KEDREN-975596 format. One record per residue: x negated, y negated, z negated of N, C-alpha, C in turn; residue number from 1. Coordinates in Angstrom, 2 decimals. Atoms other than C-alpha are relative to their C-alpha. Example, Ala and Ser with C-alpha at 12.3 -4.5 7.8 and 13.67 -1.06 7.14 Angstrom:
(r (-0.89; 1.19; 0.00); (-12.30; 4.50; -7.80); (-0.90; -1.20; 0.00); 1)
(r (0.82; 1.19; 0.06); (-13.67; 1.06; -7.14); (0.77; -1.09; -0.73); 2)
This chain:
(r (1.25; 0.37; 0.62); (-212.43; -201.83; -11.20); (-1.11; 0.69; 0.79); 1)
(r (1.11; -0.58; -0.75); (-215.65; -201.32; -9.26); (-1.01; 0.65; -0.94); 2)
(r (0.98; -0.73; 0.80); (-218.38; -198.99; -10.46); (-1.01; -0.96; -0.63); 3)
(r (0.95; 0.84; 0.72); (-220.59; -200.61; -13.11); (0.61; -1.27; -0.58); 4)
(r (-0.67; 1.20; 0.51); (-218.09; -203.40; -13.80); (0.56; 0.28; -1.39); 5)
(r (-0.57; -0.14; 1.33); (-216.97; -203.99; -17.39); (1.01; -1.12; -0.24); 6)
(r (-1.00; 1.00; 0.35); (-214.17; -205.93; -19.03); (0.21; 0.02; -1.51); 7)
(r (-0.37; 0.07; 1.41); (-213.02; -207.03; -22.48); (1.48; 0.29; -0.13); 8)
(r (-1.38; -0.45; 0.14); (-209.79; -205.45; -23.72); (0.44; -0.08; -1.46); 9)
(r (-0.62; -0.01; 1.32); (-207.52; -206.03; -26.72); (0.91; 1.22; -0.10); 10)
(r (-1.00; -1.02; 0.33); (-205.66; -203.12; -28.27); (0.89; -0.68; -1.02); 11)
(r (-0.85; 0.82; 0.86); (-202.63; -204.74; -29.83); (1.41; 0.54; -0.12); 12)
(r (-1.42; -0.25; 0.19); (-199.09; -204.50; -31.10); (0.75; -1.27; 0.36); 13)
(r (-0.88; 1.15; -0.24); (-196.35; -206.75; -29.84); (0.70; -0.35; -1.31); 14)
(r (-0.69; 0.41; 1.23); (-194.67; -208.78; -32.56); (1.50; -0.11; 0.29); 15)
(r (-1.46; 0.05; -0.20); (-190.89; -208.78; -33.09); (0.44; -1.33; 0.62); 16)
(r (-0.44; 1.19; -0.73); (-188.98; -211.23; -30.92); (0.45; -1.13; -0.92); 17)
(r (-0.41; 1.07; 0.94); (-187.53; -213.12; -33.94); (-1.20; -0.79; -0.50); 18)
(r (1.21; 0.69; 0.44); (-191.05; -213.90; -35.16); (-0.61; -0.79; 1.16); 19)
(r (0.50; 0.72; -1.18); (-192.16; -214.82; -31.64); (0.79; -1.28; 0.21); 20)
(r (-0.86; 1.19; -0.17); (-189.19; -217.20; -31.35); (-0.34; -1.07; -1.04); 21)
(r (0.33; 0.96; 1.06); (-190.06; -218.81; -34.70); (-1.35; -0.66; 0.27); 22)
(r (1.32; 0.57; -0.29); (-193.71; -219.27; -33.67); (0.06; -0.95; 1.19); 23)
(r (-0.16; 0.90; -1.16); (-192.72; -220.79; -30.32); (0.64; -1.31; -0.46); 24)
(r (-0.65; 1.22; 0.51); (-190.41; -223.23; -32.13); (-0.96; -0.84; -0.83); 25)
(r (0.98; 0.71; 0.81); (-193.17; -224.14; -34.59); (-1.02; -0.71; 0.89); 26)
(r (0.97; 0.61; -0.93); (-195.60; -224.79; -31.72); (0.57; -1.26; 0.64); 27)
(r (-0.64; 1.16; -0.62); (-193.10; -227.18; -30.15); (-0.06; -1.21; -0.91); 28)
(r (0.04; 1.10; 0.96); (-193.11; -229.27; -33.33); (-1.38; -0.65; -0.09); 29)
(r (1.37; 0.50; 0.15); (-196.91; -229.66; -33.23); (-0.75; -0.01; 1.32); 30)
(r (0.59; 0.00; -1.34); (-197.55; -229.92; -29.48); (-1.18; -0.97; 0.15); 31)
(r (1.09; 0.99; -0.13); (-199.77; -233.00; -29.92); (-1.29; 0.51; -0.62); 32)
(r (1.20; -0.52; 0.67); (-202.17; -230.97; -32.09); (-0.42; 1.39; 0.47); 33)
(r (0.29; -1.39; -0.34); (-201.94; -227.41; -30.76); (0.41; 0.30; 1.43); 34)
(r (-0.38; -0.51; -1.31); (-202.02; -225.93; -27.29); (0.87; 1.23; -0.23); 35)
(r (-0.89; -1.12; 0.30); (-199.05; -223.58; -27.28); (-0.51; 1.31; 0.58); 36)
(r (0.32; -1.36; -0.44); (-199.67; -219.86; -27.00); (1.23; 0.55; 0.70); 37)
(r (-1.13; -0.59; -0.71); (-197.48; -218.15; -24.42); (0.55; 1.16; -0.80); 38)
(r (-0.63; -1.08; 0.77); (-194.98; -215.79; -26.03); (-0.49; 1.37; 0.47); 39)
(r (0.48; -1.28; -0.54); (-196.30; -212.99; -23.74); (-1.37; 0.36; -0.58); 40)
(r (1.34; -0.24; 0.53); (-199.75; -213.37; -25.36); (-0.03; 0.15; -1.52); 41)
(r (-0.05; -0.13; 1.46); (-198.60; -213.29; -28.99); (-0.02; 1.49; -0.35); 42)
(r (0.18; -1.41; 0.33); (-199.71; -210.02; -30.58); (-0.75; 0.15; -1.32); 43)
(r (0.83; -0.34; 1.16); (-201.35; -208.30; -33.54); (-1.14; 0.85; 0.54); 44)
(r (1.16; -0.71; -0.53); (-204.87; -207.25; -32.59); (-0.37; 1.15; -0.93); 45)
(r (0.47; -1.17; 0.74); (-205.80; -203.74; -33.69); (-1.48; 0.25; 0.27); 46)
(r (1.39; -0.23; -0.36); (-209.09; -203.61; -31.88); (-0.37; -0.78; 1.24); 47)
(r (0.52; 0.74; -1.14); (-211.26; -205.26; -29.28); (-1.13; 0.82; 0.62); 48)
(r (1.04; -0.74; -0.71); (-213.28; -203.35; -26.71); (-0.80; -0.99; 0.84); 49)
(r (0.89; 0.95; -0.68); (-216.21; -205.51; -25.58); (-0.77; 0.73; 1.09); 50)
(r (0.73; -0.58; -1.13); (-217.71; -204.75; -22.16); (0.35; 1.47; 0.23); 51)
(r (-0.44; -1.37; -0.25); (-215.63; -201.59; -21.68); (-0.14; 0.33; 1.48); 52)
(r (0.13; -0.44; -1.39); (-216.51; -199.67; -18.55); (1.21; 0.85; 0.38); 53)
(r (-1.15; -0.75; -0.50); (-214.14; -197.59; -16.43); (0.27; 1.26; -0.83); 54)
(r (-0.17; -1.20; 0.80); (-214.75; -194.43; -18.47); (0.64; -0.32; -1.35); 55)
(r (-0.55; 0.41; 1.30); (-214.05; -196.20; -21.79); (1.47; -0.40; 0.14); 56)
(r (-1.38; 0.41; -0.22); (-210.87; -197.73; -20.37); (0.90; 1.21; 0.24); 57)
(r (-0.79; -1.21; -0.26); (-209.65; -194.33; -19.10); (0.20; 0.80; -1.28); 58)
(r (-0.12; -0.72; 1.27); (-210.38; -192.67; -22.48); (1.01; -0.69; -0.92); 59)
(r (-0.91; 0.77; 0.85); (-208.53; -195.44; -24.31); (1.43; 0.12; 0.51); 60)
(r (-1.33; -0.12; -0.61); (-205.59; -195.33; -21.89); (0.60; 1.37; -0.31); 61)
(r (-0.47; -1.36; 0.28); (-205.32; -191.54; -22.35); (0.43; 0.13; -1.45); 62)
(r (-0.34; -0.07; 1.42); (-205.36; -191.84; -26.14); (1.30; -0.73; -0.30); 63)
(r (-1.14; 0.84; 0.35); (-202.79; -194.63; -26.29); (1.30; 0.45; 0.65); 64)
(r (-1.22; -0.45; -0.68); (-200.36; -192.97; -23.87); (0.30; 1.48; -0.22); 65)
(r (-0.14; -1.45; 0.19); (-200.70; -189.38; -25.13); (0.97; 0.36; -1.10); 66)
(r (-0.99; -0.37; 1.01); (-197.59; -189.26; -27.26); (0.59; -1.20; -0.69); 67)
(r (-0.70; 1.06; 0.72); (-195.45; -191.24; -29.64); (-0.86; -0.51; -1.15); 68)
(r (0.67; 0.64; 1.13); (-196.94; -193.68; -32.13); (1.08; -0.56; -0.90); 69)
(r (-0.94; 0.54; 0.98); (-195.03; -194.49; -35.28); (-0.24; -1.50; -0.17); 70)
(r (0.15; 1.44; 0.17); (-194.36; -198.21; -35.61); (-0.42; -0.30; -1.44); 71)
(r (0.47; 0.30; 1.36); (-196.34; -199.54; -38.60); (0.79; -1.13; -0.64); 72)
(r (-0.57; 1.11; 0.75); (-195.02; -201.81; -41.31); (-1.05; -1.12; 0.03); 73)
(r (0.92; 1.13; -0.10); (-196.56; -205.25; -40.78); (0.52; -1.13; -0.88); 74)
(r (-0.35; 1.12; 0.89); (-196.55; -207.97; -43.44); (-1.03; -1.12; 0.19); 75)
(r (0.91; 1.15; -0.11); (-198.00; -211.45; -43.01); (-0.47; -0.42; -1.39); 76)
(r (0.57; 0.39; 1.29); (-200.30; -212.68; -45.78); (0.25; -1.46; -0.34); 77)
(r (-0.13; 1.44; 0.21); (-199.58; -216.38; -45.35); (-1.29; -0.73; 0.36); 78)
(r (1.28; 0.60; -0.39); (-203.24; -216.96; -44.40); (0.09; -0.47; 1.45); 79)
(r (0.05; 0.54; -1.36); (-203.72; -219.16; -41.35); (-1.45; -0.37; 0.29); 80)
(r (1.35; 0.35; -0.43); (-207.03; -219.33; -39.56); (0.09; -0.60; 1.39); 81)
(r (0.02; 0.59; -1.34); (-207.93; -221.33; -36.50); (-1.43; -0.20; 0.44); 82)
(r (1.32; 0.25; -0.60); (-210.87; -221.70; -34.19); (0.14; 0.17; 1.51); 83)
(r (-0.02; -0.13; -1.45); (-211.82; -221.51; -30.55); (-1.34; 0.50; 0.51); 84)
(r (1.24; -0.48; -0.63); (-214.36; -219.42; -28.69); (-0.42; -0.95; 1.11); 85)
(r (0.31; 0.89; -1.12); (-214.12; -221.79; -25.73); (-0.59; -1.33; -0.49); 86)
(r (0.46; 1.30; 0.48); (-214.58; -225.00; -27.75); (-1.38; 0.06; -0.64); 87)
(r (1.31; -0.08; 0.65); (-217.66; -223.72; -29.61); (-1.14; -0.18; 1.01); 88)
(r (1.02; 0.21; -1.03); (-219.53; -223.94; -26.29); (-0.18; -1.49; 0.32); 89)
(r (0.05; 1.45; -0.24); (-218.85; -227.70; -26.22); (-0.75; -0.67; -1.15); 90)
(r (0.78; 0.62; 1.07); (-221.52; -229.64; -28.15); (0.76; -1.09; -0.76); 91)
(r (-0.78; 1.05; 0.66); (-218.94; -232.34; -28.97); (1.02; 0.57; -0.99); 92)
(r (-0.99; -0.63; 0.87); (-216.69; -229.85; -30.79); (-0.51; 0.07; -1.43); 93)
(r (0.32; -0.07; 1.42); (-216.70; -230.18; -34.57); (1.14; 0.71; -0.70); 94)
(r (-1.03; -0.77; 0.69); (-214.82; -227.53; -36.49); (0.38; -0.69; -1.30); 95)
(r (-0.51; 0.57; 1.23); (-212.65; -228.92; -39.27); (0.92; 1.04; -0.64); 96)
(r (-0.76; -1.07; 0.66); (-211.37; -226.29; -41.72); (1.42; -0.43; -0.35); 97)
(r (-1.30; 0.49; 0.46); (-208.44; -228.50; -42.74); (0.96; -0.35; 1.13); 98)
(r (-0.84; 0.52; -1.07); (-207.16; -229.57; -39.32); (-0.08; 0.89; 1.23); 99)
(r (-0.05; -0.74; -1.26); (-206.03; -227.49; -36.35); (-0.14; -1.01; 1.12); 100)
(r (0.29; 0.94; -1.08); (-207.38; -229.18; -33.24); (0.51; 0.53; 1.34); 101)
(r (-0.43; -0.35; -1.34); (-206.19; -229.21; -29.65); (-1.01; 0.97; 0.60); 102)
(r (0.88; -0.97; -0.63); (-207.59; -226.18; -27.85); (-0.37; 1.17; -0.88); 103)
(r (0.29; -1.10; 0.90); (-207.92; -223.98; -30.93); (1.14; 1.02; 0.02); 104)
(r (-1.02; -1.03; 0.18); (-206.10; -220.70; -31.45); (0.32; 0.09; -1.48); 105)
(r (-0.44; -0.17; 1.38); (-204.07; -220.24; -34.61); (0.23; 1.49; -0.22); 106)
(r (-0.14; -1.42; 0.31); (-204.26; -216.80; -36.22); (0.65; 0.15; -1.37); 107)
(r (-0.69; -0.26; 1.27); (-201.88; -215.59; -38.92); (-0.56; 1.27; -0.61); 108)
(r (0.54; -1.16; 0.68); (-203.22; -213.16; -41.52); (1.02; 1.12; -0.11); 109)
(r (-0.84; -1.19; 0.11); (-201.82; -209.62; -41.52); (-0.53; 0.83; -1.16); 110)
(r (0.40; -0.82; 1.14); (-201.85; -207.53; -44.68); (-0.48; 1.37; 0.48); 111)
(r (0.54; -1.32; -0.36); (-204.04; -204.45; -44.29); (0.77; 1.08; -0.74); 112)
(r (-0.65; -1.14; 0.65); (-202.33; -201.16; -44.98); (-0.49; 1.28; 0.68); 113)
(r (0.50; -1.28; -0.51); (-203.00; -197.47; -44.38); (0.47; 0.30; 1.42); 114)
(r (-0.52; -0.26; -1.35); (-200.76; -197.27; -41.30); (-0.80; -0.76; 1.06); 115)
(r (0.78; 0.80; -0.96); (-202.59; -200.10; -39.54); (-1.43; 0.51; 0.12); 116)
(r (1.36; -0.54; -0.02); (-205.99; -198.71; -40.55); (-0.09; 1.27; 0.84); 117)
(r (-0.02; -1.26; -0.73); (-205.07; -195.29; -39.17); (0.09; -0.25; 1.51); 118)
(r (-0.14; 0.31; -1.42); (-203.95; -196.73; -35.82); (-1.27; -0.64; 0.52); 119)
(r (1.22; 0.69; -0.43); (-207.00; -198.99; -35.63); (-1.15; 0.99; 0.17); 120)
(r (1.10; -0.97; -0.09); (-209.47; -196.17; -36.35); (0.22; 0.94; 1.17); 121)
(r (-0.30; -0.93; -1.08); (-207.73; -193.83; -33.94); (-0.20; -0.64; 1.37); 122)
(r (0.11; 0.65; -1.31); (-207.62; -196.37; -31.11); (-1.42; -0.42; 0.35); 123)
(r (1.39; 0.40; -0.27); (-211.27; -197.42; -31.49); (-0.97; 1.18; -0.02); 124)
(r (0.85; -1.17; 0.10); (-212.58; -193.89; -31.94); (-0.46; 0.52; 1.35); 125)
(r (0.33; -0.54; -1.32); (-212.65; -193.10; -28.21); (-1.36; -0.47; 0.47); 126)
């Protein structure tokens, strides 16, 4: 990274392979409506660093690699949200709350709990 350059970074947890497999299979059933998400990109977002510079990235890297982190308990809420940052730039795009459209991302709701909150606060504190 060159001096003065910034980047956007997700702090995330990988999801268990059984759930990833189930989501990949589900995507295959609805290929005509949903652009499939690569299994390597499936994750639970804990935080998002917008325009992080080299110093912020180094501080975050140090925090996240400075020891063992206990794996949190993660429960899905059943909530499904969808939208697209890319499509909102297209004037022809019309969001429909009831229908997932080609090009949108599907997001599954995760139940908030103390373990996730603790990790999230700690990782975004840097």
